[in-house]
C-alpha positions in Angstrom: 0.2 -0.1 0.2 1.6 3.5 -0.8 2.4 5.8 1.8 2.1 9.0 -1.0 5.7 10.0 -0.2 6.9 8.6 -3.6 6.2 9.4 -7.9 3.0 10.2 -9.1 1.5 11.0 -5.7 5.2 13.8 -5.3 4.3 14.9 -8.8 2.1 18.1 -9.2 1.7 17.7 -13.1 -0.2 21.3 -13.5 3.4 23.4 -12.4 4.4 21.6 -15.9 4.1 23.0 -19.3 1.7 23.0 -21.3 -0.5 23.7 -17.9 1.9 27.0 -16.9 1.3 27.9 -20.6 0.2 30.9 -21.0 -0.8 31.4 -25.1 -1.4 35.2 -24.7 2.0 36.2 -23.1 4.7 35.6 -25.5 7.8 37.3 -25.5 6.9 38.0 -29.3 4.5 41.0 -28.3 4.7 44.4 -29.9 4.7 46.9 -26.9 4.1 50.5 -27.3 3.2 53.4 -25.4 0.6 56.3 -25.6 1.0 59.2 -24.4 -2.4 61.0 -25.8 -6.2 60.3 -25.3 -7.2 58.0 -27.8 -6.0 55.2 -29.5 -6.9 53.3 -32.6 -3.7 51.4 -34.8 -4.9 48.2 -37.1 -2.9 45.6 -38.7 -4.1 43.4 -41.3 -3.9 40.0 -41.4 -4.2 37.0 -43.9 -5.4 33.5 -42.4 -7.2 33.6 -39.5 -4.2 34.3 -36.8 -5.4 34.9 -32.9 -5.0 38.5 -32.1 -5.2 40.4 -28.6 -4.6 43.8 -28.4 -4.3 44.4 -24.2 -4.9 48.3 -23.4 -3.3 50.2 -20.4 -6.8 50.6 -18.8 -7.1 46.4 -18.7 -9.6 46.0 -21.9 -9.0 43.8 -24.7 -10.0 43.3 -28.4 -9.3 40.6 -30.9 -9.9 42.1 -33.9 -7.4 43.2 -36.9 -9.1 46.6 -36.8 -10.2 47.3 -32.9 -12.7 49.2 -31.5 -11.0 53.0 -30.8 -10.1 53.0 -26.8 -9.4 56.2 -24.8 -6.6 55.7 -22.3 -3.2 55.8 -22.2 0.0 54.5 -20.9 1.5 50.7 -21.9 -0.2 48.3 -24.1 0.9 45.6 -26.1 -0.3 43.7 -29.1 -0.2 39.8 -29.3 -0.6 37.8 -32.9 -0.2 34.2 -33.1 1.7 33.7 -36.3 3.1 37.4 -37.2 4.3 35.9 -40.8 0.5 36.3 -41.3 1.0 39.8 -40.8 0.8 42.6 -44.0 0.2 45.9 -42.7 0.7 47.8 -39.3 -0.5 50.9 -38.7 0.3 52.9 -35.9 -0.1 56.7 -37.4 -1.0 59.5 -34.8 -1.1 57.7 -31.8 0.6 59.7 -30.0 3.2 57.0 -29.1 6.5 57.6 -27.3 9.8 56.0 -26.2 11.5 53.9 -28.2 9.9 51.0 -30.8 11.3 47.5 -30.7 10.7 45.8 -34.4 10.4 42.7 -35.3 11.2 40.4 -38.5 7.4 41.2 -39.8 8.5 38.4 -42.9 5.1 39.3 -44.9 4.5 42.9 -44.0 4.2 45.2 -47.0 3.3 48.8 -45.3 4.7 49.7 -41.8 3.3 52.8 -41.0 4.4 54.7 -37.6 4.8 58.4 -38.8 3.8 61.6 -36.9 4.0 59.8 -32.7 6.7 60.5 -30.7 9.6 57.6 -30.6 12.3 59.2 -29.0 14.9 57.1 -29.3 16.8 53.9 -31.8 14.8 52.8 -34.7 16.0 49.3 -35.9 15.7 47.8 -39.4 14.9 44.3 -40.2 15.5 42.4 -43.2 11.7 43.1 -44.2 12.0 41.6 -47.6 8.6 42.0 -48.5 8.0 45.8 -47.6 6.6 48.1 -50.0 6.4 51.3 -47.4 7.8 52.0 -44.8 7.3 55.4 -43.3 8.5 56.9 -40.3 8.8 60.5 -40.9 7.3 63.1 -38.2 9.2 61.5 -35.1 12.0 62.4 -32.9 14.0 59.3 -33.7 18.0 59.6 -32.3 19.4 56.7 -34.2 18.7 54.2 -37.0 20.5 50.5 -37.3 20.6 47.8 -39.0 20.3 47.6 -43.0 18.4 48.9 -46.0 20.5 46.4 -48.4 17.3 43.8 -48.2 14.3 45.6 -48.2 14.5 45.2 -52.5 10.9 45.6 -52.8 10.4 48.8 -51.1 9.1 51.9 -52.5 8.6 54.6 -50.7 11.5 55.4 -47.3 9.9 58.1 -45.4 12.1 59.5 -42.7 11.7 63.0 -42.9 11.5 65.5 -39.7 13.1 63.4 -37.1 16.5 63.9 -34.9 18.9 61.8 -36.9 21.6 63.7 -36.1 25.1 61.4 -37.4 25.9 62.1 -41.0 27.5 58.6 -40.4 24.3 56.6 -40.1 23.2 58.8 -43.1 26.2 57.8 -45.2 26.0 54.2 -44.2 21.9 54.5 -45.1 23.1 55.8 -48.5 25.7 53.3 -49.4 23.3 50.6 -48.2 20.7 51.8 -50.3 23.2 51.8 -53.4 23.7 47.8 -52.5 19.6 47.4 -52.2 19.0 49.2 -55.6 21.3 46.7 -57.4 20.2 43.9 -56.6 19.0 41.9 -59.3 15.6 41.2 -57.7 14.7 44.9 -57.6 11.7 45.7 -60.2 10.7 49.0 -58.9 12.7 52.7 -57.9 12.0 54.3 -54.9 11.5 57.2 -53.1 13.8 58.5 -50.4 13.2 61.3 -47.9 15.8 62.0 -44.9 15.1 65.3 -45.1 13.9 68.1 -42.5 13.4 67.9 -38.7 17.4 67.9 -37.4 18.4 64.8 -39.6 22.1 65.4 -40.9 22.5 65.6 -44.7 25.4 63.5 -45.8 28.9 64.2 -46.1 30.8 63.9 -50.1 30.5 60.3 -49.8 27.3 60.2 -49.0 26.5 62.7 -51.5 28.0 60.5 -54.1 26.2 57.6 -53.4 22.9 59.4 -53.2 24.1 61.0 -57.1 24.2 56.8 -58.0 21.0 56.2 -56.9 19.4 59.4 -58.6 21.7 58.8 -62.1 21.8 55.3 -62.4 18.9 53.6 -60.7 16.5 56.9 -61.2 15.8 56.9 -57.7 14.4 60.2 -56.0 16.1 61.0 -52.9 15.8 64.4 -50.6 17.8 65.4 -47.9 19.5 68.1 -45.9 22.8 69.7 -47.0 25.7 68.2 -46.8 28.3 68.3 -44.0 31.8 67.4 -43.5 32.7 64.5 -42.9 33.8 63.8 -39.2 37.7 64.2 -40.0 37.4 67.3 -41.5 35.0 68.6 -39.0 37.4 68.0 -36.6 39.6 70.4 -38.1 38.0 72.7 -38.7 37.9 73.3 -35.1 40.7 72.9 -34.2 41.3 75.6 -37.2 39.2 77.8 -35.8 40.9 77.8 -32.4 44.4 78.7 -33.6 45.1 81.9 -34.9 48.5 83.7 -35.4 49.6 86.8 -33.3 47.6 89.0 -36.3 44.2 87.3 -35.1 44.4 85.6 -38.1 43.0 81.4 -38.8 46.8 79.3 -39.4 45.8 77.6 -42.5 47.5 75.2 -44.0 
């Protein structure tokens, strides 16, 4: 007769997977924070993946186009199959803080313009994206690569705060590789003007000219700036004067 001190009596199956797994809790949640009064983002999907919007007030919605909600704070979007998502529209939602992007393999339109995102924007491969619109935010930097989005027709980052000419130059260098991809069939419109976005250096301008003159793209940028080494030397020269007060140059 068992004394209940050995298995199976000492093992609790409810403390193991799958019983402890919550299908609505995932590291793949898309998180976003809003400071405005109302929220009305939406997505488009193929098939019938599970969808769950969880708003900061604790209410939820399971439609791709949720009902407008009035709340502020931290919100999440769960999709059981992110490969089913083809469209992300989070425009004019008073979104702030950072934006953690995902691979979004089949997304064709990524619209997050006219918000207050104020950190880094991470590019992903996004092989099917056609329109990428992040303009009128407060993005300070971009990381990742523009080499792989070979279906992209619009790339709008105007009116942001990307003050590094190095990043602008890298973006243009990546886009030359993108434009030369044998799988590309369409031209692209690129805009990094306005705001406090940096202009390119002479190297970046050369790549802009390749995009425009060789591949027929439209590229709009802020004015060309000195490269970092040149800018440092200019600063040194400004501080060095001879006894007549004239700047010493070589």
